[in-house]
BALOBA-1460 file (C-alpha; in Angstrom, 3 decimals):
// residues 378
<rec num="1" residu="m" x="106.613" y="50.331" z="-110.743"/>
<rec num="2" residu="s" x="107.214" y="51.652" z="-114.177"/>
<rec num="3" residu="a" x="106.331" y="48.187" z="-114.984"/>
<rec num="4" residu="d" x="102.719" y="48.214" z="-113.263"/>
<rec num="5" residu="r" x="102.212" y="51.464" z="-114.877"/>
<rec num="6" residu="d" x="102.796" y="50.871" z="-118.034"/>
<rec num="7" residu="r" x="100.682" y="47.715" z="-117.982"/>
<rec num="8" residu="a" x="97.770" y="49.893" z="-116.519"/>
<rec num="9" residu="r" x="97.849" y="52.107" z="-119.520"/>
<rec num="10" residu="p" x="95.764" y="51.520" z="-122.075"/>
<rec num="11" residu="p" x="96.411" y="50.107" z="-125.500"/>
<rec num="12" residu="c" x="96.882" y="53.030" z="-128.094"/>
<rec num="13" residu="p" x="94.825" y="52.700" z="-130.993"/>
<rec num="14" residu="p" x="96.552" y="53.276" z="-134.223"/>
<rec num="15" residu="r" x="97.152" y="56.553" z="-135.563"/>
<rec num="16" residu="d" x="98.050" y="58.148" z="-138.344"/>
<rec num="17" residu="p" x="101.638" y="58.072" z="-139.602"/>
<rec num="18" residu="v" x="101.687" y="61.571" z="-141.032"/>
<rec num="19" residu="e" x="99.449" y="63.118" z="-138.425"/>
<rec num="20" residu="i" x="101.964" y="61.081" z="-135.730"/>
<rec num="21" residu="a" x="105.126" y="62.452" z="-137.880"/>
<rec num="22" residu="a" x="103.588" y="66.311" z="-137.941"/>
<rec num="23" residu="a" x="102.697" y="66.403" z="-134.262"/>
<rec num="24" residu="t" x="105.932" y="65.001" z="-132.958"/>
<rec num="25" residu="l" x="108.220" y="67.591" z="-134.943"/>
<rec num="26" residu="a" x="105.787" y="70.697" z="-133.720"/>
<rec num="27" residu="c" x="106.434" y="69.083" z="-129.842"/>
<rec num="28" residu="l" x="110.446" y="69.618" z="-130.648"/>
<rec num="29" residu="p" x="112.275" y="72.200" z="-128.492"/>
<rec num="30" residu="d" x="112.007" y="76.045" z="-129.581"/>
<rec num="31" residu="m" x="110.400" y="74.869" z="-132.928"/>
<rec num="32" residu="t" x="108.309" y="77.577" z="-135.072"/>
<rec num="33" residu="p" x="106.217" y="77.986" z="-137.714"/>
<rec num="34" residu="k" x="108.810" y="78.725" z="-140.105"/>
<rec num="35" residu="r" x="111.494" y="76.122" z="-138.828"/>
<rec num="36" residu="l" x="108.588" y="73.336" z="-139.440"/>
<rec num="37" residu="r" x="107.869" y="74.329" z="-142.730"/>
<rec num="38" residu="a" x="111.807" y="74.123" z="-143.905"/>
<rec num="39" residu="l" x="111.837" y="70.915" z="-141.989"/>
<rec num="40" residu="v" x="108.748" y="69.467" z="-143.682"/>
<rec num="41" residu="e" x="109.579" y="71.124" z="-146.968"/>
<rec num="42" residu="r" x="112.870" y="69.642" z="-146.963"/>
<rec num="43" residu="g" x="111.960" y="66.451" z="-145.633"/>
<rec num="44" residu="g" x="109.395" y="65.639" z="-148.484"/>
<rec num="45" residu="g" x="106.971" y="65.950" z="-145.794"/>
<rec num="46" residu="p" x="106.704" y="65.105" z="-142.229"/>
<rec num="47" residu="v" x="107.666" y="61.344" z="-142.319"/>
<rec num="48" residu="g" x="110.357" y="61.968" z="-144.126"/>
<rec num="49" residu="a" x="111.569" y="65.425" z="-142.126"/>
<rec num="50" residu="l" x="111.437" y="62.917" z="-138.881"/>
<rec num="51" residu="a" x="113.734" y="60.316" z="-140.701"/>
<rec num="52" residu="a" x="115.755" y="62.967" z="-141.894"/>
<rec num="53" residu="l" x="116.726" y="64.672" z="-138.723"/>
<rec num="54" residu="d" x="119.227" y="61.438" z="-137.850"/>
<rec num="55" residu="r" x="120.887" y="62.163" z="-141.073"/>
<rec num="56" residu="g" x="121.677" y="65.885" z="-139.942"/>
<rec num="57" residu="l" x="118.571" y="67.906" z="-141.783"/>
<rec num="58" residu="g" x="117.808" y="69.523" z="-137.970"/>
<rec num="59" residu="s" x="121.222" y="70.981" z="-138.662"/>
<rec num="60" residu="a" x="121.031" y="71.997" z="-141.970"/>
<rec num="61" residu="v" x="117.435" y="73.756" z="-141.906"/>
<rec num="62" residu="l" x="119.241" y="75.485" z="-138.177"/>
<rec num="63" residu="c" x="122.388" y="76.559" z="-139.157"/>
<rec num="64" residu="d" x="121.500" y="77.453" z="-143.074"/>
<rec num="65" residu="g" x="121.790" y="81.950" z="-142.723"/>
<rec num="66" residu="a" x="123.349" y="81.124" z="-138.916"/>
<rec num="67" residu="s" x="125.941" y="83.916" z="-137.862"/>
<rec num="68" residu="a" x="128.962" y="82.966" z="-136.301"/>
<rec num="69" residu="t" x="128.312" y="83.450" z="-132.415"/>
<rec num="70" residu="e" x="124.789" y="81.809" z="-133.522"/>
<rec num="71" residu="l" x="125.944" y="78.633" z="-134.699"/>
<rec num="72" residu="p" x="126.980" y="76.691" z="-131.255"/>
<rec num="73" residu="a" x="123.548" y="77.050" z="-129.759"/>
<rec num="74" residu="r" x="122.052" y="76.106" z="-133.309"/>
<rec num="75" residu="k" x="124.330" y="73.204" z="-133.261"/>
<rec num="76" residu="a" x="123.420" y="72.148" z="-130.167"/>
<rec num="77" residu="l" x="119.557" y="72.312" z="-130.570"/>
<rec num="78" residu="a" x="119.858" y="70.234" z="-133.743"/>
<rec num="79" residu="r" x="121.602" y="67.551" z="-131.582"/>
<rec num="80" residu="i" x="118.417" y="67.838" z="-129.287"/>
<rec num="81" residu="w" x="116.009" y="67.691" z="-132.268"/>
<rec num="82" residu="q" x="117.883" y="64.395" z="-133.204"/>
<rec num="83" residu="d" x="117.951" y="62.959" z="-129.801"/>
<rec num="84" residu="r" x="114.061" y="63.359" z="-129.386"/>
<rec num="85" residu="a" x="112.664" y="62.711" z="-133.005"/>
<rec num="86" residu="h" x="111.288" y="59.538" z="-131.914"/>
<rec num="87" residu="a" x="107.388" y="59.604" z="-132.226"/>
<rec num="88" residu="t" x="106.540" y="57.133" z="-129.344"/>
<rec num="89" residu="r" x="105.975" y="59.908" z="-126.437"/>
<rec num="90" residu="v" x="104.263" y="61.819" z="-128.581"/>
<rec num="91" residu="h" x="101.956" y="59.183" z="-130.335"/>
<rec num="92" residu="q" x="101.276" y="58.239" z="-126.526"/>
<rec num="93" residu="l" x="100.390" y="61.750" z="-125.548"/>
<rec num="94" residu="l" x="97.527" y="62.239" z="-128.544"/>
<rec num="95" residu="c" x="95.907" y="58.944" z="-127.400"/>
<rec num="96" residu="e" x="95.685" y="59.989" z="-123.835"/>
<rec num="97" residu="r" x="94.682" y="63.753" z="-124.694"/>
<rec num="98" residu="a" x="92.799" y="62.710" z="-127.576"/>
<rec num="99" residu="t" x="94.492" y="65.400" z="-129.758"/>
<rec num="100" residu="h" x="93.392" y="65.877" z="-133.344"/>
<rec num="101" residu="v" x="96.180" y="66.753" z="-135.717"/>
<rec num="102" residu="f" x="95.279" y="68.481" z="-138.923"/>
<rec num="103" residu="v" x="98.394" y="68.404" z="-141.423"/>
<rec num="104" residu="e" x="98.918" y="71.458" z="-144.651"/>
<rec num="105" residu="g" x="97.654" y="69.311" z="-147.632"/>
<rec num="106" residu="r" x="95.685" y="66.894" z="-146.016"/>
<rec num="107" residu="p" x="91.667" y="66.835" z="-145.634"/>
<rec num="108" residu="g" x="90.430" y="68.251" z="-142.665"/>
<rec num="109" residu="h" x="92.643" y="71.205" z="-142.336"/>
<rec num="110" residu="p" x="90.330" y="73.987" z="-141.748"/>
<rec num="111" residu="i" x="92.214" y="77.011" z="-143.194"/>
<rec num="112" residu="d" x="94.679" y="75.479" z="-145.903"/>
<rec num="113" residu="d" x="93.422" y="78.833" z="-147.870"/>
<rec num="114" residu="l" x="96.005" y="80.959" z="-146.322"/>
<rec num="115" residu="p" x="99.226" y="81.661" z="-148.051"/>
<rec num="116" residu="e" x="101.312" y="79.859" z="-145.617"/>
<rec num="117" residu="p" x="98.940" y="77.916" z="-143.615"/>
<rec num="118" residu="p" x="99.481" y="76.315" z="-140.257"/>
<rec num="119" residu="v" x="101.631" y="72.859" z="-141.230"/>
<rec num="120" residu="v" x="100.240" y="71.633" z="-138.385"/>
<rec num="121" residu="l" x="97.028" y="72.291" z="-136.059"/>
<rec num="122" residu="l" x="96.665" y="70.586" z="-132.790"/>
<rec num="123" residu="a" x="93.309" y="70.243" z="-131.519"/>
<rec num="124" residu="e" x="91.266" y="69.066" z="-128.669"/>
<rec num="125" residu="g" x="87.528" y="69.073" z="-127.419"/>
<rec num="126" residu="e" x="84.453" y="67.321" z="-127.374"/>
<rec num="127" residu="q" x="82.646" y="69.156" z="-130.766"/>
<rec num="128" residu="p" x="85.171" y="68.771" z="-133.280"/>
<rec num="129" residu="g" x="82.332" y="69.853" z="-135.769"/>
<rec num="130" residu="v" x="81.959" y="73.156" z="-134.712"/>
<rec num="131" residu="l" x="85.110" y="73.826" z="-137.269"/>
<rec num="132" residu="e" x="82.516" y="72.552" z="-140.193"/>
<rec num="133" residu="r" x="80.510" y="75.807" z="-138.905"/>
<rec num="134" residu="r" x="79.764" y="79.544" z="-140.107"/>
<rec num="135" residu="r" x="83.100" y="81.046" z="-137.995"/>
<rec num="136" residu="v" x="83.175" y="84.449" z="-136.629"/>
<rec num="137" residu="a" x="85.789" y="85.921" z="-135.099"/>
<rec num="138" residu="v" x="85.434" y="88.419" z="-132.085"/>
<rec num="139" residu="v" x="88.746" y="89.943" z="-130.924"/>
<rec num="140" residu="g" x="89.325" y="93.274" z="-129.127"/>
<rec num="141" residu="t" x="91.831" y="94.237" z="-126.034"/>
<rec num="142" residu="r" x="91.956" y="93.498" z="-122.714"/>
<rec num="143" residu="a" x="91.537" y="96.644" z="-120.929"/>
<rec num="144" residu="a" x="88.252" y="96.784" z="-121.841"/>
<rec num="145" residu="t" x="85.611" y="98.927" z="-120.615"/>
<rec num="146" residu="p" x="82.613" y="97.446" z="-118.862"/>
<rec num="147" residu="h" x="80.723" y="98.682" z="-122.331"/>
<rec num="148" residu="g" x="82.932" y="96.628" z="-124.342"/>
<rec num="149" residu="l" x="82.737" y="93.279" z="-122.023"/>
<rec num="150" residu="a" x="79.197" y="93.815" z="-122.679"/>
<rec num="151" residu="d" x="79.263" y="94.474" z="-126.499"/>
<rec num="152" residu="a" x="81.617" y="90.979" z="-126.575"/>
<rec num="153" residu="y" x="79.114" y="89.332" z="-124.210"/>
<rec num="154" residu="e" x="75.905" y="89.816" z="-126.244"/>
<rec num="155" residu="l" x="77.517" y="89.601" z="-129.486"/>
<rec num="156" residu="g" x="78.938" y="86.007" z="-128.648"/>
<rec num="157" residu="a" x="75.461" y="85.047" z="-127.754"/>
<rec num="158" residu="v" x="73.336" y="86.161" z="-130.459"/>
<rec num="159" residu="l" x="76.052" y="84.494" z="-132.686"/>
<rec num="160" residu="a" x="75.670" y="81.275" z="-130.593"/>
<rec num="161" residu="r" x="71.920" y="80.980" z="-130.969"/>
<rec num="162" residu="a" x="72.240" y="81.564" z="-135.049"/>
<rec num="163" residu="g" x="73.964" y="78.811" z="-134.673"/>
<rec num="164" residu="v" x="77.823" y="80.536" z="-135.626"/>
<rec num="165" residu="t" x="80.536" y="79.267" z="-134.150"/>
<rec num="166" residu="v" x="82.547" y="82.094" z="-132.271"/>
<rec num="167" residu="v" x="86.592" y="82.424" z="-132.306"/>
<rec num="168" residu="s" x="88.524" y="83.989" z="-129.943"/>
<rec num="169" residu="g" x="92.152" y="83.993" z="-128.581"/>
<rec num="170" residu="l" x="90.896" y="83.283" z="-124.704"/>
<rec num="171" residu="a" x="92.655" y="86.333" z="-123.406"/>
<rec num="172" residu="i" x="91.378" y="88.467" z="-120.614"/>
<rec num="173" residu="g" x="88.968" y="91.357" z="-121.802"/>
<rec num="174" residu="i" x="87.231" y="91.110" z="-125.164"/>
<rec num="175" residu="d" x="87.942" y="87.467" z="-126.106"/>
<rec num="176" residu="a" x="86.699" y="86.008" z="-122.744"/>
<rec num="177" residu="a" x="83.429" y="88.020" z="-123.006"/>
<rec num="178" residu="a" x="82.810" y="86.818" z="-126.478"/>
<rec num="179" residu="h" x="83.058" y="83.317" z="-125.634"/>
<rec num="180" residu="e" x="81.714" y="83.820" z="-122.351"/>
<rec num="181" residu="g" x="78.566" y="85.204" z="-124.171"/>
<rec num="182" residu="a" x="78.407" y="81.988" z="-126.619"/>
<rec num="183" residu="l" x="79.118" y="79.522" z="-124.008"/>
<rec num="184" residu="d" x="75.862" y="80.731" z="-121.838"/>
<rec num="185" residu="a" x="74.004" y="80.819" z="-124.863"/>
<rec num="186" residu="g" x="74.559" y="76.966" z="-125.258"/>
<rec num="187" residu="g" x="76.549" y="77.891" z="-128.640"/>
<rec num="188" residu="a" x="79.896" y="76.491" z="-130.046"/>
<rec num="189" residu="v" x="83.407" y="77.866" z="-129.599"/>
<rec num="190" residu="v" x="87.031" y="77.659" z="-130.725"/>
<rec num="191" residu="g" x="89.635" y="79.100" z="-128.780"/>
<rec num="192" residu="v" x="93.367" y="79.595" z="-130.439"/>
<rec num="193" residu="v" x="95.888" y="79.580" z="-128.228"/>
<rec num="194" residu="g" x="99.212" y="80.672" z="-127.983"/>
<rec num="195" residu="t" x="100.621" y="77.980" z="-125.687"/>
<rec num="196" residu="g" x="100.842" y="74.213" z="-125.717"/>
<rec num="197" residu="l" x="97.366" y="72.632" z="-125.583"/>
<rec num="198" residu="d" x="98.101" y="71.399" z="-121.928"/>
<rec num="199" residu="v" x="98.944" y="74.834" z="-120.439"/>
<rec num="200" residu="v" x="96.284" y="77.240" z="-119.369"/>
<rec num="201" residu="y" x="97.231" y="81.117" z="-120.267"/>
<rec num="202" residu="p" x="96.384" y="83.339" z="-118.397"/>
<rec num="203" residu="r" x="95.947" y="81.296" z="-114.938"/>
<rec num="204" residu="r" x="92.512" y="82.985" z="-114.069"/>
<rec num="205" residu="h" x="91.047" y="81.130" z="-117.354"/>
<rec num="206" residu="r" x="91.282" y="77.284" z="-116.524"/>
<rec num="207" residu="a" x="87.136" y="77.294" z="-115.606"/>
<rec num="208" residu="l" x="86.864" y="78.898" z="-118.866"/>
<rec num="209" residu="f" x="89.388" y="76.444" z="-120.852"/>
<rec num="210" residu="d" x="86.912" y="73.420" z="-119.557"/>
<rec num="211" residu="r" x="84.111" y="75.019" z="-120.905"/>
<rec num="212" residu="v" x="85.652" y="76.257" z="-124.536"/>
<rec num="213" residu="r" x="87.027" y="71.875" z="-124.570"/>
<rec num="214" residu="g" x="83.270" y="70.925" z="-123.776"/>
<rec num="215" residu="a" x="81.397" y="72.969" z="-126.103"/>
<rec num="216" residu="g" x="84.311" y="73.208" z="-128.889"/>
<rec num="217" residu="l" x="87.904" y="73.088" z="-129.533"/>
<rec num="218" residu="l" x="90.864" y="74.573" z="-128.287"/>
<rec num="219" residu="v" x="93.336" y="74.948" z="-131.368"/>
<rec num="220" residu="s" x="97.432" y="75.694" z="-131.357"/>
<rec num="221" residu="e" x="99.895" y="75.173" z="-133.581"/>
<rec num="222" residu="l" x="102.620" y="74.393" z="-130.918"/>
<rec num="223" residu="g" x="104.104" y="71.564" z="-129.002"/>
<rec num="224" residu="y" x="102.999" y="70.408" z="-125.597"/>
<rec num="225" residu="g" x="104.404" y="72.205" z="-122.737"/>
<rec num="226" residu="v" x="104.983" y="75.250" z="-124.783"/>
<rec num="227" residu="q" x="104.641" y="78.351" z="-121.949"/>
<rec num="228" residu="p" x="103.438" y="81.732" z="-123.255"/>
<rec num="229" residu="r" x="105.944" y="83.913" z="-125.041"/>
<rec num="230" residu="r" x="105.384" y="86.989" z="-126.432"/>
<rec num="231" residu="q" x="106.434" y="86.731" z="-130.195"/>
<rec num="232" residu="a" x="104.088" y="83.810" z="-130.062"/>
<rec num="233" residu="f" x="100.701" y="85.786" z="-129.941"/>
<rec num="234" residu="p" x="101.130" y="88.091" z="-133.358"/>
<rec num="235" residu="v" x="101.774" y="84.512" z="-134.928"/>
<rec num="236" residu="r" x="98.776" y="82.920" z="-133.085"/>
<rec num="237" residu="n" x="96.359" y="86.137" z="-134.501"/>
<rec num="238" residu="r" x="96.979" y="84.607" z="-137.938"/>
<rec num="239" residu="i" x="95.530" y="81.409" z="-137.402"/>
<rec num="240" residu="i" x="92.058" y="83.678" z="-135.798"/>
<rec num="241" residu="a" x="91.884" y="85.252" z="-138.319"/>
<rec num="242" residu="g" x="91.941" y="82.643" z="-140.623"/>
<rec num="243" residu="l" x="89.066" y="80.680" z="-139.348"/>
<rec num="244" residu="a" x="86.741" y="83.269" z="-139.315"/>
<rec num="245" residu="e" x="84.679" y="84.185" z="-142.363"/>
<rec num="246" residu="v" x="83.610" y="87.749" z="-140.152"/>
<rec num="247" residu="v" x="86.521" y="89.096" z="-137.923"/>
<rec num="248" residu="v" x="84.622" y="91.442" z="-135.613"/>
<rec num="249" residu="v" x="86.926" y="94.300" z="-133.291"/>
<rec num="250" residu="v" x="84.695" y="95.234" z="-130.231"/>
<rec num="251" residu="e" x="87.376" y="97.560" z="-128.709"/>
<rec num="252" residu="a" x="90.854" y="97.345" z="-129.284"/>
<rec num="253" residu="t" x="94.217" y="99.846" z="-129.416"/>
<rec num="254" residu="l" x="96.133" y="101.811" z="-131.931"/>
<rec num="255" residu="k" x="98.932" y="98.656" z="-131.840"/>
<rec num="256" residu="g" x="97.187" y="95.738" z="-130.008"/>
<rec num="257" residu="g" x="96.592" y="91.939" z="-130.601"/>
<rec num="258" residu="a" x="93.012" y="92.602" z="-132.369"/>
<rec num="259" residu="r" x="94.204" y="95.045" z="-134.736"/>
<rec num="260" residu="i" x="97.176" y="92.663" z="-135.906"/>
<rec num="261" residu="t" x="94.337" y="89.975" z="-136.194"/>
<rec num="262" residu="a" x="92.162" y="92.654" z="-138.299"/>
<rec num="263" residu="d" x="94.929" y="93.498" z="-140.832"/>
<rec num="264" residu="r" x="96.107" y="89.759" z="-141.121"/>
<rec num="265" residu="a" x="91.898" y="89.083" z="-141.812"/>
<rec num="266" residu="l" x="92.027" y="92.439" z="-144.894"/>
<rec num="267" residu="e" x="94.950" y="90.344" z="-146.082"/>
<rec num="268" residu="y" x="93.554" y="86.732" z="-145.631"/>
<rec num="269" residu="g" x="90.043" y="88.630" z="-147.868"/>
<rec num="270" residu="r" x="87.647" y="87.949" z="-144.539"/>
<rec num="271" residu="t" x="85.282" y="91.150" z="-144.017"/>
<rec num="272" residu="v" x="86.461" y="93.006" z="-141.089"/>
<rec num="273" residu="m" x="83.823" y="94.543" z="-138.881"/>
<rec num="274" residu="a" x="84.138" y="97.005" z="-135.638"/>
<rec num="275" residu="y" x="82.326" y="98.392" z="-133.206"/>
<rec num="276" residu="p" x="82.110" y="102.198" z="-133.078"/>
<rec num="277" residu="g" x="83.735" y="103.817" z="-129.642"/>
<rec num="278" residu="s" x="84.031" y="107.308" z="-128.176"/>
<rec num="279" residu="r" x="87.020" y="109.374" z="-129.168"/>
<rec num="280" residu="r" x="87.985" y="109.851" z="-125.356"/>
<rec num="281" residu="n" x="88.394" y="105.706" z="-124.853"/>
<rec num="282" residu="p" x="92.029" y="104.965" z="-125.683"/>
<rec num="283" residu="s" x="90.889" y="101.226" z="-126.049"/>
<rec num="284" residu="a" x="88.482" y="101.942" z="-128.654"/>
<rec num="285" residu="a" x="91.191" y="103.747" z="-130.831"/>
<rec num="286" residu="g" x="92.080" y="100.964" z="-133.084"/>
<rec num="287" residu="a" x="88.182" y="100.010" z="-133.865"/>
<rec num="288" residu="n" x="87.526" y="103.095" z="-135.089"/>
<rec num="289" residu="a" x="90.625" y="103.719" z="-137.206"/>
<rec num="290" residu="l" x="89.460" y="100.409" z="-138.734"/>
<rec num="291" residu="l" x="86.192" y="102.348" z="-139.224"/>
<rec num="292" residu="y" x="88.165" y="105.386" z="-141.020"/>
<rec num="293" residu="d" x="89.734" y="103.065" z="-143.287"/>
<rec num="294" residu="g" x="86.362" y="100.953" z="-144.819"/>
<rec num="295" residu="a" x="85.704" y="98.399" z="-142.153"/>
<rec num="296" residu="g" x="82.102" y="97.322" z="-141.216"/>
<rec num="297" residu="v" x="80.120" y="99.320" z="-138.835"/>
<rec num="298" residu="v" x="78.424" y="97.162" z="-136.048"/>
<rec num="299" residu="l" x="75.876" y="99.296" z="-134.276"/>
<rec num="300" residu="e" x="73.550" y="95.913" z="-133.384"/>
<rec num="301" residu="p" x="74.829" y="92.362" z="-133.007"/>
<rec num="302" residu="s" x="72.121" y="91.102" z="-136.116"/>
<rec num="303" residu="d" x="74.288" y="93.783" z="-138.365"/>
<rec num="304" residu="v" x="77.586" y="90.315" z="-137.977"/>
<rec num="305" residu="l" x="74.478" y="88.205" z="-139.371"/>
<rec num="306" residu="v" x="73.844" y="90.259" z="-141.641"/>
<rec num="307" residu="a" x="76.906" y="90.305" z="-143.000"/>
<rec num="308" residu="l" x="76.735" y="86.199" z="-142.734"/>
<rec num="309" residu="d" x="73.534" y="86.220" z="-145.181"/>
<rec num="310" residu="l" x="71.754" y="85.212" z="-142.155"/>
<rec num="311" residu="e" x="69.604" y="87.482" z="-141.131"/>
<rec num="312" residu="h" x="67.775" y="91.329" z="-141.729"/>
<rec num="313" residu="g" x="68.789" y="93.698" z="-139.522"/>
<rec num="314" residu="a" x="66.233" y="94.615" z="-137.169"/>
<rec num="315" residu="p" x="66.381" y="97.022" z="-133.952"/>
<rec num="316" residu="r" x="66.728" y="95.290" z="-130.254"/>
<rec num="317" residu="l" x="63.965" y="94.536" z="-128.186"/>
<rec num="318" residu="d" x="64.600" y="96.148" z="-124.910"/>
<rec num="319" residu="v" x="63.020" y="94.536" z="-122.306"/>
<rec num="320" residu="r" x="64.137" y="96.483" z="-119.254"/>
<rec num="321" residu="t" x="62.250" y="98.742" z="-117.184"/>
<rec num="322" residu="p" x="62.671" y="102.546" z="-117.961"/>
<rec num="323" residu="p" x="64.142" y="104.291" z="-115.751"/>
<rec num="324" residu="v" x="61.574" y="107.201" z="-114.034"/>
<rec num="325" residu="g" x="61.780" y="110.275" z="-111.428"/>
<rec num="326" residu="e" x="65.324" y="111.218" z="-110.115"/>
<rec num="327" residu="a" x="67.091" y="107.917" z="-111.590"/>
<rec num="328" residu="a" x="66.139" y="108.721" z="-115.031"/>
<rec num="329" residu="a" x="67.678" y="112.530" z="-114.274"/>
<rec num="330" residu="v" x="71.087" y="110.659" z="-113.561"/>
<rec num="331" residu="f" x="70.579" y="108.413" z="-116.512"/>
<rec num="332" residu="r" x="70.425" y="111.217" z="-118.817"/>
<rec num="333" residu="a" x="72.778" y="113.016" z="-117.266"/>
<rec num="334" residu="c" x="75.809" y="110.494" z="-118.689"/>
<rec num="335" residu="h" x="74.782" y="111.937" z="-121.656"/>
<rec num="336" residu="g" x="75.921" y="108.058" z="-122.629"/>
<rec num="337" residu="e" x="79.344" y="108.061" z="-121.337"/>
<rec num="338" residu="p" x="80.556" y="107.280" z="-117.995"/>
<rec num="339" residu="a" x="80.514" y="110.062" z="-115.122"/>
<rec num="340" residu="t" x="82.031" y="109.694" z="-111.349"/>
<rec num="341" residu="l" x="79.293" y="110.851" z="-109.135"/>
<rec num="342" residu="d" x="80.609" y="114.166" z="-108.616"/>
<rec num="343" residu="q" x="79.869" y="114.824" z="-112.465"/>
<rec num="344" residu="l" x="76.368" y="113.126" z="-111.882"/>
<rec num="345" residu="a" x="75.538" y="115.239" z="-108.652"/>
<rec num="346" residu="s" x="76.935" y="118.569" z="-110.632"/>
<rec num="347" residu="r" x="74.863" y="118.121" z="-113.708"/>
<rec num="348" residu="t" x="71.687" y="116.847" z="-112.018"/>
<rec num="349" residu="a" x="71.738" y="119.188" z="-108.912"/>
<rec num="350" residu="l" x="70.839" y="116.251" z="-106.920"/>
<rec num="351" residu="a" x="72.312" y="115.710" z="-103.782"/>
<rec num="352" residu="p" x="75.025" y="113.330" z="-103.504"/>
<rec num="353" residu="s" x="72.564" y="110.735" z="-101.304"/>
<rec num="354" residu="a" x="70.089" y="111.292" z="-103.987"/>
<rec num="355" residu="v" x="72.843" y="110.486" z="-106.833"/>
<rec num="356" residu="v" x="73.780" y="107.233" z="-104.974"/>
<rec num="357" residu="a" x="70.079" y="106.069" z="-104.784"/>
<rec num="358" residu="a" x="69.549" y="106.632" z="-108.286"/>
<rec num="359" residu="v" x="72.717" y="104.839" z="-109.222"/>
<rec num="360" residu="r" x="71.676" y="101.556" z="-107.570"/>
<rec num="361" residu="a" x="68.753" y="101.626" z="-108.786"/>
<rec num="362" residu="l" x="70.008" y="102.115" z="-112.332"/>
<rec num="363" residu="e" x="72.465" y="99.450" z="-111.595"/>
<rec num="364" residu="r" x="69.453" y="96.794" z="-109.931"/>
<rec num="365" residu="d" x="67.327" y="97.524" z="-112.985"/>
<rec num="366" residu="r" x="70.334" y="97.041" z="-115.652"/>
<rec num="367" residu="w" x="71.037" y="100.502" z="-117.179"/>
<rec num="368" residu="m" x="73.903" y="101.331" z="-115.456"/>
<rec num="369" residu="e" x="76.674" y="99.848" z="-113.501"/>
<rec num="370" residu="r" x="79.886" y="101.122" z="-111.937"/>
<rec num="371" residu="a" x="83.710" y="100.264" z="-112.746"/>
<rec num="372" residu="h" x="87.060" y="102.061" z="-112.738"/>
<rec num="373" residu="g" x="85.409" y="104.469" z="-109.986"/>
<rec num="374" residu="l" x="82.990" y="105.385" z="-112.814"/>
<rec num="375" residu="c" x="78.981" y="105.099" z="-113.166"/>
<rec num="376" residu="w" x="78.645" y="103.323" z="-116.968"/>
<rec num="377" residu="p" x="75.301" y="103.792" z="-118.683"/>
<rec num="378" residu="r" x="74.622" y="100.616" z="-120.281"/>
């Protein structure tokens, strides 16, 4: 049966041996960016490093500086690396999945200008040319407000229509909204993931992952099969920052991943911009702190295009029908902030039934939406 399956499998076309070796190293168990760099530097390149694993290079790298209690596990891992230092399986996966391999120091690597760029990046998708366009990263919190999600979606769409590739991390919240806005506008996207390219995380984003593959690229420095682990995501964020000319923070907490991405972008000399948010919104505290420290202000999506020298800023034309009567009174009573139905009734002196009717009318005309028990003006 196995032989029949092998005969049915199409032959793998020739691949660059440096790319195959680099991908094979990246796919070794418990590989990290630091370990991969040490292997490649000591081995004189990916091909030399892969061959040197048979001569004890893995043990030298893993055991260097290890404590006595760590040594047994490190030596065991080095033996596993030695056993798996064969490129056949990874080569076949590269062919079956049509994976692109970008190796540091070789043409095509999209972020060779970082202080320590990823030694290898793996990418999958139908549109590898998206890396040749202008690129903007849109990042933010998973615990986004409806306002934040709407802003991220709108920004993704505006950037896409201007021919800009939207980069983000495919996380729940702001990341997903920015990708969806760009995709719905027919634009190009890059999703940088903190897992192997064959692992969908979060699972609810399987359809979004497929859309990103079709309209752009999924990118990772981690090997096939690597599952989500907390320490991988801050490291992943440096790739998001490195890929972007401009990093835009829509909503972010003070210590979340979006703030880490923005800090890395500043280290790399990228432009950082942020949407201002209410001081009462903890999901905006990180973005407001960036603005306090000098980040560029985004009041309209066109402000980001101005930063890219793509367009002069212009006010957005609102084509919605203005609210009138009780609906207008309820909308004004929000004062630009979310409110409960009881608060709106108190502020307008309207009957609760009238407030509910007004809110429904505002929702219908896209002036308001309800979420988390609050009425959110748009």
